[in-house]
C-alpha positions in Angstrom: -7.2 -5.7 -14.1 -8.6 -6.9 -10.5 -9.7 -3.9 -8.2 -9.4 -4.1 -4.0 -12.8 -3.3 -2.8 -12.9 -3.8 0.9 -12.6 -0.9 3.1 -10.0 -0.7 5.6 -10.6 0.2 9.4 -9.1 3.3 10.7 -6.3 4.2 11.4 -4.8 3.9 8.1 -1.0 5.3 7.3 0.1 7.2 4.4 3.9 7.4 4.2 6.0 9.4 1.6 9.2 9.2 0.3 10.3 11.5 -2.8 13.0 10.3 -5.0 15.6 13.0 -4.6 19.6 13.3 -5.9 21.8 15.4 -4.0 24.8 16.5 -4.8 27.2 18.4 -2.5 29.6 20.6 -3.2 31.8 22.9 -1.8 32.0 25.1 1.6 28.5 23.1 2.1 26.4 24.0 -1.1 23.9 21.2 -2.2 21.5 21.0 -5.0 18.5 18.5 -5.1 16.4 17.3 -7.9 13.3 15.0 -8.1 14.5 11.8 -10.0 12.3 10.2 -12.4 8.8 10.8 -13.9 6.8 9.7 -10.4 8.8 10.9 -8.2 6.5 10.4 -4.8 5.2 7.2 -4.7 2.7 6.3 -1.4 2.5 3.6 1.0 -0.3 2.4 3.0 -0.1 0.8 6.3 -3.7 -0.5 6.6 -5.6 -3.0 9.1 -9.3 -4.9 8.5 -10.5 -5.4 11.9 -13.4 -7.1 13.1 -13.9 -8.8 10.1 -16.1 -12.6 9.7 -14.0 -15.9 8.6 -15.6 -15.3 5.1 -14.5 -11.8 4.6 -10.8 -13.0 5.6 -10.7 -15.2 3.3 -11.7 -13.6 0.6 -9.1 -10.5 1.0 -6.3 -13.3 1.9 -7.5 -15.2 -1.2 -7.7 -11.6 -2.9 -3.9 -10.4 -2.1 -2.5 -14.1 -2.5 -3.7 -14.5 -6.0 -1.4 -11.3 -7.2 1.6 -13.0 -4.9 3.2 -9.3 -4.4 3.7 -9.2 -8.0 1.1 -8.3 -9.9 -0.9 -4.9 -9.3 -4.6 -4.2 -8.3 -6.6 -1.3 -8.6 -7.5 0.7 -5.2 -8.5 4.0 -4.2 -6.8 5.2 -1.0 -8.7 6.7 1.9 -7.5 10.3 1.2 -6.7 9.9 -2.9 -7.9 9.1 -5.7 -7.7 6.3 -7.8 -4.5 3.9 -8.6 -2.6 0.9 -9.3 -0.8 -0.8 -6.2 1.1 -4.1 -5.2 0.7 -5.9 -1.6 4.1 -7.7 -0.8 3.0 -7.9 2.6 0.4 -9.0 4.4 -0.6 -10.8 8.2 -3.3 -12.3 9.4 -4.4 -12.8 13.2 -7.2 -14.8 14.2 -8.9 -12.6 17.6 -11.7 -15.3 18.2 -14.3 -17.2 16.1 -15.3 -15.1 13.1 -13.1 -12.1 14.1 -10.3 -11.4 12.4 -7.6 -9.0 11.8 -5.5 -8.2 8.7 -2.6 -5.7 8.2 -1.5 -5.1 4.9 1.1 -2.6 2.7 -0.3 -1.1 -0.1 2.6 0.2 -2.4 1.6 2.9 -5.1 3.3 1.7 -8.3 3.5 3.4 -12.0 2.8 1.1 -14.8 -0.1 1.5 -17.9 
């Protein structure tokens, strides 16, 4: 399993959307249940600013090699190591040897 070792710039944003099933009853009552074993996968919106052409190429090569489907190990700024996929990223060439990459890492649960 490959490990993503590059440190993102700040700000990094974490998003949660717990899996919950809701049943609505009469008179306005409702019941909510967590759904599944891993009910709160995290999603991280990351920015890698002021990166050299070499570092830019290394990050993009890593992401492209996984093609949005293969998971990799990564330790988020807040939390412990886990498995993530990256299905979306963007690269901006600001000036020569100064690049910005934005990417969304989504936590996955697999053996």
